[in-house]
C-alpha positions in Angstrom: -0.1 0.0 0.1 2.8 2.3 0.9 4.7 1.6 -2.5 1.3 2.4 -4.5 1.0 5.8 -2.4 4.5 6.8 -3.4 3.8 5.8 -7.1 0.9 8.1 -7.1 2.8 10.9 -5.5 5.6 10.5 -8.0 3.4 10.5 -11.0 1.5 13.5 -9.6 4.9 15.5 -9.2 5.7 14.4 -12.8 2.6 15.7 -14.2 2.8 19.2 -12.5 6.3 19.5 -13.5 5.3 18.9 -17.2 2.6 21.5 -16.6 5.0 24.1 -15.4 7.4 23.6 -18.2 4.7 24.1 -20.8 3.7 27.2 -19.1 7.3 28.5 -19.3 7.5 27.5 -23.0 4.2 29.3 -23.9 5.3 32.3 -21.8 8.4 32.6 -23.8 6.5 32.2 -27.2 4.2 35.2 -26.1 6.9 37.5 -25.2 6.9 40.6 -27.4 9.7 40.5 -30.0 11.1 44.0 -28.8 11.2 43.1 -25.0 14.6 41.7 -25.7 17.3 44.2 -26.7 18.5 43.6 -30.3 22.1 42.9 -30.8 24.1 45.5 -32.0 25.1 44.8 -35.9 28.8 44.7 -36.4 30.1 46.6 -39.5 32.8 44.2 -40.3 31.7 40.9 -41.7 33.4 37.6 -40.4 35.3 36.0 -43.2 35.8 31.9 -42.9 38.6 30.6 -44.7 38.6 27.8 -47.0 41.6 25.5 -46.6 45.2 25.7 -45.9 47.5 25.2 -48.8 45.7 23.2 -51.1 48.4 23.0 -53.5 51.3 20.4 -52.9 53.5 22.6 -54.8 53.2 25.9 -53.3 52.3 27.0 -49.7 50.4 30.2 -49.2 48.1 32.1 -47.0 44.4 30.8 -46.6 42.0 32.2 -49.3 38.6 33.5 -47.8 35.5 31.9 -48.5 33.1 34.1 -50.6 30.0 35.4 -48.7 28.3 37.0 -51.6 27.1 34.8 -54.9 25.1 35.8 -57.7 23.1 33.5 -59.8 22.6 35.9 -62.9 22.8 34.0 -66.2 25.2 35.5 -68.8 25.9 33.9 -72.1 28.6 34.2 -74.7 28.1 34.7 -78.5 29.1 31.9 -80.8 29.3 31.5 -84.5 27.7 29.1 -86.9 29.7 26.6 -88.7 29.4 28.5 -92.1 30.3 31.7 -90.3 27.0 33.4 -91.5 25.3 33.7 -88.3 26.2 34.9 -84.9 24.0 33.4 -82.0 24.3 32.6 -78.3 23.3 29.2 -76.8 21.0 28.9 -73.8 21.4 24.9 -73.7 23.3 24.9 -70.5 20.1 25.9 -68.8 17.4 24.7 -71.3 18.9 21.0 -71.5 17.2 20.2 -74.7 15.9 16.7 -75.8 14.3 15.0 -78.6 11.1 17.0 -78.5 12.9 20.2 -78.8 14.2 19.5 -82.3 11.9 19.1 -85.3 11.8 15.2 -86.2 12.9 15.6 -89.8 16.3 16.8 -88.7 16.9 13.5 -86.7 15.0 11.0 -88.8 15.7 12.2 -92.2 19.2 13.8 -91.8 20.9 11.4 -94.2 18.7 13.1 -97.1 19.8 16.6 -95.9 22.9 18.8 -96.8 25.3 19.5 -94.1 24.3 23.2 -94.2 20.7 22.5 -93.7 21.5 20.1 -90.7 23.9 22.5 -89.1 21.8 25.6 -88.5 18.3 26.3 -88.7 15.4 28.5 -87.0 12.9 27.1 -84.4 9.4 28.1 -84.9 6.0 27.5 -83.6 5.6 25.1 -80.7 9.6 24.7 -80.6 10.0 28.6 -80.0 7.3 28.4 -77.5 8.9 25.6 -75.6 11.8 27.8 -75.1 10.0 30.9 -73.9 7.8 28.6 -71.5 10.7 26.7 -70.0 12.9 29.8 -69.8 10.3 31.7 -68.4 10.7 34.4 -71.0 8.2 37.0 -72.5 7.9 38.7 -75.8 8.5 41.9 -73.9 12.0 40.9 -72.7 15.2 42.3 -74.2 18.3 40.9 -75.2 21.3 42.9 -74.1 24.8 42.4 -75.9 27.4 44.2 -74.1 30.7 44.6 -75.9 33.3 45.1 -73.0 36.2 45.7 -75.4 34.2 48.6 -77.2 32.1 49.5 -73.9 29.1 49.3 -76.0 25.6 48.1 -75.2 23.3 47.0 -77.9 19.4 45.9 -77.5 17.4 43.4 -79.3 13.9 42.9 -78.6 13.4 39.3 -78.0 10.1 39.1 -79.8 11.9 40.1 -83.0 14.9 37.7 -82.4 14.9 34.5 -84.2 15.2 31.1 -82.3 17.7 28.8 -83.6 19.3 25.4 -83.4 23.1 25.1 -84.3 25.0 21.8 -84.4 27.9 21.7 -81.9 31.4 21.5 -83.4 32.0 18.2 -81.5 29.0 16.5 -82.9 29.3 13.6 -85.3 27.8 15.2 -88.3 27.1 11.4 -89.7 25.0 10.7 -86.7 23.5 13.9 -85.0 21.2 13.5 -82.1 19.0 16.2 -80.4 21.4 16.6 -77.9 24.1 17.6 -80.2 22.3 20.9 -80.9 22.9 24.4 -79.1 19.4 26.0 -78.9 19.6 29.9 -78.6 18.7 33.1 -80.2 20.2 34.8 -83.2 22.0 38.1 -83.0 23.2 38.6 -86.5 22.8 36.9 -90.0 24.5 37.7 -93.4 24.2 36.3 -96.8 28.1 36.1 -96.7 30.4 35.1 -93.7 30.4 37.6 -90.9 34.1 38.6 -90.5 36.1 41.3 -88.6 35.5 44.1 -87.7 31.7 43.2 -87.4 32.5 39.8 -85.7 34.7 41.5 -83.2 31.7 43.4 -81.5 30.4 39.8 -80.7 33.3 37.8 -79.6 34.3 40.1 -76.6 30.8 40.3 -75.5 28.4 39.1 -72.7 24.8 38.5 -73.4 21.8 38.9 -70.9 18.0 38.3 -71.5 15.6 40.3 -69.3 13.7 43.4 -68.6 16.8 45.6 -67.5 20.6 45.6 -68.4 22.8 44.5 -65.6 26.0 45.9 -67.3 27.8 48.9 -66.1 28.8 51.5 -68.7 30.3 54.0 -66.2 34.0 53.1 -66.7 35.3 51.5 -69.6 36.7 48.2 -69.6 40.4 48.0 -70.7 43.0 45.5 -71.5 45.7 45.2 -69.0 49.3 46.0 -69.8 51.3 44.1 -67.4 54.8 44.8 -66.5 57.4 42.1 -65.4 58.9 42.9 -61.9 61.1 41.3 -59.2 59.6 38.5 -57.2 60.5 40.6 -54.1 57.5 43.0 -55.1 54.8 40.2 -54.9 52.8 41.3 -51.6 51.7 38.0 -50.3 53.9 35.3 -48.5 54.5 32.0 -50.1 56.7 29.0 -49.9 57.8 26.6 -52.8 57.5 23.1 -51.5 58.3 21.0 -54.6 61.9 21.0 -56.0 60.7 20.3 -59.5 59.3 23.7 -59.7 60.8 27.2 -60.0 59.7 30.6 -59.3 58.6 31.8 -62.6 57.9 35.5 -63.8 56.2 38.1 -61.5 53.8 40.6 -63.1 52.3 43.9 -61.8 49.5 46.0 -63.1 48.7 49.3 -61.5 45.0 51.2 -61.8 43.9 54.0 -59.8 41.8 51.7 -57.6 43.9 48.7 -57.4 47.4 47.2 -58.0 47.4 43.6 -59.4 50.3 41.0 -59.0 50.6 37.6 -60.5 53.3 35.1 -59.5 53.9 32.0 -61.6 55.6 28.9 -60.7 56.9 26.7 -63.6 57.8 23.2 -63.8 61.6 22.7 -64.3 61.6 20.4 -67.5 65.5 20.0 -67.0 64.8 17.6 -64.1 62.4 15.3 -66.2 62.4 15.2 -69.8 59.7 12.7 -70.0 57.1 14.3 -67.7 55.7 17.8 -67.6 53.5 19.2 -65.0 51.5 22.4 -65.5 52.5 25.7 -64.0 50.8 27.3 -61.0 49.5 31.0 -60.8 49.2 32.9 -57.6 46.9 36.2 -58.0 46.8 39.0 -55.6 45.1 42.2 -55.8 45.9 45.1 -53.3 43.9 48.2 -52.6 45.7 51.2 -54.0 45.1 53.3 -51.2 45.3 51.2 -48.0 47.8 48.7 -49.7 45.7 46.0 -48.2 45.1 42.5 -49.8 41.6 42.6 -51.2 41.7 39.5 -53.5 43.6 36.2 -53.4 43.4 33.3 -56.1 45.4 30.3 -57.0 45.2 28.4 -60.2 46.7 25.3 -61.5 47.3 24.5 -65.2 45.8 21.0 -66.2 44.2 19.3 -69.0 41.2 21.9 -68.8 42.9 25.0 -67.4 45.7 27.2 -69.1 46.9 30.7 -68.3 46.6 33.8 -70.4 50.0 35.0 -71.3 50.6 38.3 -69.7 53.4 39.5 -71.8 51.0 39.6 -74.9 49.0 42.6 -75.0 46.5 41.3 -77.6 45.7 38.0 -75.3 45.9 40.0 -72.0 43.1 39.9 -69.6 40.4 42.7 -69.5 39.8 44.6 -66.2 36.9 47.0 -65.2 33.5 47.2 -63.8 31.3 44.6 -65.9 28.2 44.6 -63.8 26.2 47.4 -61.9 26.6 47.4 -58.4 29.6 44.9 -58.2 33.4 45.3 -57.6 36.0 45.7 -60.3 36.7 42.4 -62.1 39.0 40.6 -64.2 37.9 38.4 -67.1 40.6 36.2 -69.1 43.1 35.6 -66.6 42.6 31.7 -67.0 41.3 29.9 -69.9 39.0 26.8 -69.3 38.7 24.4 -72.3 36.1 22.0 -70.6 34.2 25.0 -69.0 33.8 28.6 -69.1 36.4 31.4 -68.2 35.6 33.0 -64.8 34.7 36.6 -64.2 37.0 37.2 -61.0 35.9 40.0 -58.8 38.5 41.8 -57.0 37.1 41.6 -53.5 37.6 38.3 -51.5 34.0 38.4 -50.4 32.5 38.0 -53.9 32.4 34.8 -55.6 33.5 34.4 -59.2 30.9 34.3 -62.0 30.8 31.9 -64.7 29.3 33.0 -68.0 27.3 30.2 -69.8 29.6 29.4 -72.8 28.2 25.9 -73.7 31.7 24.5 -73.9 30.6 21.0 -74.4 32.9 18.3 -75.5 
C-alpha cells in the first residue's frame, strides 16, 4: 500500500512538472519581440577560410571563402559553322531533348545537306517551348555588352529568331537532338560575318531580361602587365616542390587597385619525359590602403591554361562589368572544358562563370 501511494505521489509530481514547463514555454513564445534588446550589428563581416595550402607545390596564405554569390545568367556569343550567323546558346540551362528539335532533322538527316542540318530556325511550338521553360516573355530584351568597345546593344526578344546550331564536336554522320545548341540569333548575313563586325560579338556578354545588368560607367580596358622582381609580390608563399621554379612576376597598376601575378613553372631539366602544369598565384591590393583585397590560386591542367601576360592582344580585361559589383578581371585563365570566370577583385564575392556551352 505504501509503495502504491509513493507511485501516485511520484506521477503527480511529474505531471505538475510537465505543466510548469509547458507554461514557461508558452510564456516565452508570447513574449513581445522587442522585449529583448536587439544585438548591435557589427560593421565588419566575419570571413571564414576555405583551406590551408591546397596545392602540394606552393604553400600560401588561406584564401577567404566568398560570402556573396550571384546566380545571374550571362551568355557568350558564338558563330555558326558557315560563319553566316552569330547566335548564343541557352542549352546549358534549357537542357534540350528529342522533343525540342523538329523530327525531320533527326529521322531524315541522311537526305539533308550539312548546311541544312547544321543551323536552322526553331518556330511554332519549338519556339514556344523555349519561352515557357526559360520563363521568357516577348517583352524581354536581349542585351549585348561589348566590353572591349564598352558598347551596349539591345534586341527585342520578340523580333529575334530562335535557332538550333549543331555543336562543333557532334558526329555529323549521326546527329542527335542533344548535339544541338538551342539559342537566339543576333546577326545573320548572306556571306560570312568577318572582322570588324564579328569582333563586336566575340568580346561580349549577353543577358536576357527587362533591364541591363551591365555597367557603362567606366570603360573596360585590356591589362598591360609589367614584369617586376619577385620581391614586389605582396603575399607570402613557400615553394614546396623541388621540381618547380619561381617564374615571372607581373604587376598591373590602376587608380583603384594594384594587381600582381606570381607564376611557378615546372623545371623541365629535371624530367624530360614528364611535364606538370604551371601554377599561378594572383593577388589584388587596394591602391590606397595597400591591403590585400583578393587572392586566387590556379593550376594548369588538361582543362585549365593561363593567359600570356606579356602578350597585349591576349591579355585579360579589367573593369566594372556589372552594376553594383566590384571591379573584376576576365581572361586571366582559360577553361577548355568549361567557361572562363569573371573574377571579382574582392575576397567576399564569388566568381561568376558565363554560360559558354563549351561541351566536348
